N, C-alpha and C positions, 0 to 999 in steps of 0.2 A: 264268240264274235257276235253274239246276238244283237249288241247295240252299237257296235263299231265296225260292222262289214265294211261301210262306206270307207273308212280310213285303209282298208285292205286292198278296196279297189282302186284308190288314189294312190297308193303304194306301187300296185300293178301298173297302172296308167304311166307313172314317172320311170319304172323300170324300162317297159316299153319304149318310151320316148328316150330313153339313154342308150338303149341298144339300136333304135333306129336312126340314131345321130341328131334327135330332135333337143330343142332347148327351150321347149315351152310347152305346157298342158293348159288347158282352160276347160272350166265346166260352166254351163249355162246356168243361169239362176231360175227360180220357180216361175218367173213369168213366161220365159220360153215354153217351159215344159206343161204349164196351164194353156198358153194359147195353142200349143200344138197339137195336145192330147184333150185333157179335160181337166174342168176344175173341181171334178168331183173329190178329188183326194187333196185339195188345197192345203189344209193344215200339215199334211203329210210332206208335201212338194216344199212348202215354205220352210219346215224345221230341217229336212234333209238339204236343200238345195242352198238355202239363206244362210243357213247356222252350221249344221253338221260337217258338210261337206268343205266350206271355207275355212272352218276352224282346224279339219285335219290338213289342209293345204298349207295354213299358217304353221302349224306345229312342225310340219315336214322343212318348211322353207327356214324357221328358226334352229332347228336341229343339224341341219346338213348345210345351212349356208346358202340358201336359195331367196328368192324374192317373191312374196305374194302379194297381188294387188288387185283391185277391181278395175274394169275395163270394161270396152265396148267392141262387139264384133264388126266387121266390115259389114255394112248395110246392104252394101250390093248382094251379099251373100245370103242374103234374108227374103228374096223373092217378092220384095215390097211390102212384106208383112210390117217392118218396122214403121211403115207410113202411118197406121193405124195405132200401132202400140210401140212407141220408142223405146220402153225399156225392155222389150224382147232381146234388144242386142246387149243388154248388160252381161257382163261374165266374170267369172272368178279365174285369175291368171296365176299359174305358178311358174315363174322362171327358172330354169334349170341353171345355175351358174355354172362356170368351169369348177370352182371349188366344191359345189352341191355333187355334182358329176363324179369327181375323183373321190371322193368321201364315201359316197354311195357305193362305188365300184370297189373300193378298198375294203371296206366296213361291212358292206350289206345293209339290207334293213328286215327287221324282223318281219316274220311271216306267220303264215298257218303252220303248226305242227304237222308233220307227217307221220302221224300215227305213233304208237307206242310199241312196247316189247310185242314181238310175235313168238308164240309158241309153236312147236313142233305140231305139223299137220295132224288131225286125228282124223282117220275114216270110219266109216261104219262098223267096220270089224274090230276097231279099237276099243269100242262102246260096250259095256257089260251092263246091260238094262237090268239085271238081276243083282248087283251089287248094292250094298247098303249105302 
């Protein structure tokens, strides 16, 4: 998951939203992240928040019957920051339709594998350091 960990994070957000009875998740664009934190990692933020995350959200929407859209946050929640940088309110939105919710609850979503086979525990007394 070195290259698509963000997709697993989006799946987790969707699952939590469904469990909590919510019908939408949103993830800010890179403008909000750069404005709030630092633009030192501008290229990384733009790739992640403007390309990879929206792509993962669209993929989930298409697969499970949700709706992806670009939108804006309510500027009153941005403490006046949108006055100087209006695009700070831009956001990626995934609407969890009843169809999407039902399909995910019935089928689930692929996630991280939880390990492989586990062998019998070997204690220090079971190891023969003198064997070939």
